[in-house]
C-alpha positions as CSV (number, residue, x, y, z in Angstrom):
1,X,-0.1,-0.2,0.3
2,X,2.6,2.4,1.0
3,X,4.0,1.8,-2.2
4,X,1.4,2.2,-4.4
5,X,0.1,5.5,-2.6
6,X,1.4,8.1,-5.3
7,X,2.6,5.6,-7.3
8,X,2.6,7.7,-10.2
9,X,4.4,10.2,-8.7
10,X,7.2,8.0,-7.5
11,X,8.1,6.9,-10.9
12,X,8.2,10.6,-12.0
13,X,10.8,11.5,-9.7
14,X,13.0,8.7,-10.4
15,X,12.8,9.0,-13.6
16,X,13.8,12.8,-13.2
17,X,16.0,12.3,-10.7
18,X,17.8,10.0,-13.4
19,X,17.6,12.8,-15.7
20,X,18.9,15.1,-12.9
21,X,22.1,13.1,-12.9
22,X,22.9,12.0,-16.7
23,X,22.6,16.3,-17.5
24,X,25.6,16.3,-14.4
25,X,27.3,13.6,-15.4
26,X,27.6,14.8,-18.8
27,X,28.6,18.1,-17.8
28,X,30.7,18.2,-15.5
29,X,32.8,15.2,-16.6
30,X,33.6,13.1,-13.0
31,X,37.3,12.0,-12.7
32,X,37.0,8.3,-12.4
33,X,39.2,6.3,-10.9
34,X,40.7,2.9,-12.9
35,X,43.3,1.0,-11.7
36,X,45.2,-1.2,-13.7
37,X,47.0,-4.4,-12.8
38,X,50.2,-6.3,-14.7
39,X,51.5,-3.3,-17.5
40,X,54.0,-4.4,-18.4
41,X,57.5,-2.4,-18.5
42,X,59.5,-1.4,-21.8
43,X,63.6,-1.3,-21.6
44,X,64.7,1.7,-23.7
45,X,68.3,2.4,-24.0
46,X,70.1,-1.3,-24.3
47,X,71.4,-0.1,-27.5
48,X,73.3,3.0,-25.4
49,X,74.5,-0.2,-22.7
50,X,75.7,-2.7,-24.9
51,X,77.4,0.2,-27.2
52,X,80.0,1.3,-23.9
53,X,80.2,-2.6,-23.5
54,X,78.2,-3.1,-20.5
55,X,75.4,-5.2,-20.3
56,X,72.3,-6.6,-16.8
57,X,73.2,-9.0,-15.0
58,X,69.6,-10.4,-15.5
59,X,67.8,-10.6,-18.6
60,X,65.3,-7.7,-17.9
61,X,62.4,-9.2,-20.7
62,X,61.7,-12.0,-17.7
63,X,62.6,-10.1,-14.9
64,X,60.7,-7.4,-14.8
65,X,57.8,-6.9,-12.8
66,X,53.8,-5.7,-13.8
67,X,53.1,-2.7,-13.1
68,X,50.2,-1.7,-11.1
69,X,49.1,1.8,-12.2
70,X,46.7,3.8,-11.3
71,X,44.7,6.8,-13.3
72,X,42.5,9.9,-13.1
73,X,40.3,9.4,-16.0
74,X,37.4,12.0,-17.2
75,X,34.0,9.4,-17.9
76,X,33.9,10.8,-21.3
77,X,36.6,8.7,-21.7
78,X,36.4,5.4,-20.1
79,X,35.0,3.8,-22.8
80,X,38.3,4.4,-24.6
81,X,41.0,3.4,-21.8
82,X,42.5,0.4,-21.9
83,X,45.8,-1.2,-20.0
84,X,46.9,-1.5,-23.8
85,X,46.8,2.7,-23.0
86,X,49.4,3.2,-20.8
87,X,53.3,3.3,-21.1
88,X,55.3,1.7,-18.2
89,X,59.0,2.1,-19.7
90,X,62.7,1.7,-17.6
91,X,65.4,4.0,-19.6
92,X,69.4,2.5,-19.1
93,X,70.9,5.0,-20.8
94,X,71.4,6.9,-18.4
95,X,74.0,5.1,-17.0
96,X,77.6,4.7,-17.7
97,X,79.4,2.5,-15.1
98,X,78.8,-1.3,-14.0
99,X,77.0,-1.4,-11.2
100,X,74.5,-1.3,-8.9
101,X,71.5,0.9,-10.0
102,X,67.9,2.1,-8.4
103,X,66.1,3.2,-11.6
104,X,62.9,4.6,-11.2
105,X,59.9,4.3,-13.8
106,X,58.3,6.0,-16.3
107,X,54.6,5.7,-16.4
108,X,52.6,7.7,-19.6
109,X,48.8,7.4,-20.9
110,X,48.3,7.6,-24.0
111,X,45.5,9.2,-23.6
112,X,46.0,13.8,-23.0
113,X,43.3,14.1,-21.1
114,X,44.1,10.8,-18.4
115,X,46.4,11.6,-15.8
116,X,49.3,9.0,-14.0
117,X,47.4,8.5,-10.3
118,X,50.3,6.4,-8.3
119,X,51.9,3.3,-9.9
120,X,53.9,0.3,-8.1
121,X,56.4,-0.1,-8.1
122,X,58.1,3.0,-8.5
123,X,61.7,2.0,-9.3
124,X,63.5,-1.5,-10.4
125,X,67.3,-2.9,-9.4
126,X,69.3,-3.7,-11.7
127,X,72.9,-4.8,-12.0
128,X,74.7,-3.9,-14.7
129,X,78.3,-5.3,-15.4
130,X,80.6,-5.1,-18.0
131,X,81.2,-7.3,-20.6
132,X,83.5,-9.9,-21.0
133,X,84.7,-11.9,-23.5
134,X,86.9,-15.2,-22.8
135,X,88.0,-18.6,-25.8
136,X,86.8,-21.7,-24.9
137,X,87.7,-24.5,-25.7
138,X,86.2,-27.4,-28.1
139,X,86.9,-31.0,-26.6
140,X,84.7,-34.3,-28.0
141,X,83.8,-36.5,-25.8
142,X,82.6,-40.5,-26.3
143,X,80.2,-42.6,-24.4
144,X,78.9,-45.6,-25.2
145,X,80.2,-48.1,-27.3
146,X,79.0,-48.6,-31.1
147,X,77.4,-52.4,-32.1
148,X,80.2,-54.4,-33.3
149,X,80.5,-53.7,-37.2
150,X,80.0,-50.3,-36.9
151,X,83.5,-48.2,-37.4
152,X,83.8,-44.7,-34.9
153,X,86.9,-42.5,-36.9
154,X,88.7,-39.3,-35.2
155,X,86.3,-37.0,-34.1
156,X,87.7,-33.2,-34.2
157,X,85.9,-30.6,-33.8
158,X,86.6,-27.0,-36.9
159,X,86.9,-24.5,-35.1
160,X,88.9,-25.6,-32.2
161,X,87.5,-22.4,-29.7
162,X,84.8,-20.6,-29.1
163,X,84.3,-17.1,-28.6
164,X,82.0,-16.7,-26.0
165,X,80.8,-13.6,-24.3
166,X,78.4,-12.3,-21.6
167,X,78.1,-10.5,-18.0
168,X,81.4,-10.3,-16.3
169,X,80.7,-12.8,-13.9
170,X,79.4,-14.9,-15.7
171,X,82.4,-15.5,-17.6
172,X,85.4,-15.7,-14.5
173,X,83.2,-18.7,-13.4
174,X,83.9,-20.8,-16.9
C-alpha cells in the first residue's frame, strides 16, 4: 500500500532523478579512478649500454615486474582507456658504468585527458656489468660403445675454440 500510494508521482520522481544525474555527469565530466594491474615494462637504452660494452646481469625481459597503475580518467574517456594505452618504461641510457642501480619507472597515458595517479613499483633494481669475453676450447667426449660392425673415426672439431661473451661475473665462472 505504501508503494502503490502516489505510484505515478514516485515513478516520475525517479525518472527526473535519473535525468538530472545524466545531465550532471555529462556536464561536469567527473574524474573516475581506474586501476590496471600487470602492465608490462618496456626497456629503453639497451643500445646505449651495449655500445659502452655493458649489459644487465639478468635478462630484463623475464625479470621485470608487472606494474599496477592507477589513473584519473574523465567520465567521457572511460570507454576508451585500456591497459594497452599505458606506457611504462625503464630507461637505461643514463648509465655510464657498471654497478647496482635503482632506476625509476616512467609511466605515461596514451590519452592527454587521462593523468597518472600512482603506480607500483616505482623503481626497479638493475645490476649492470661490463661485457667480458673468453675463448673456450671445444673438447669432444664420446660415450658408450658402437655395435659390432660399425666403425668410429677420430672425432675432431672445427673451430677448436669458441669465443663467448656475457656479464663479467658469469664469464669468470667458466
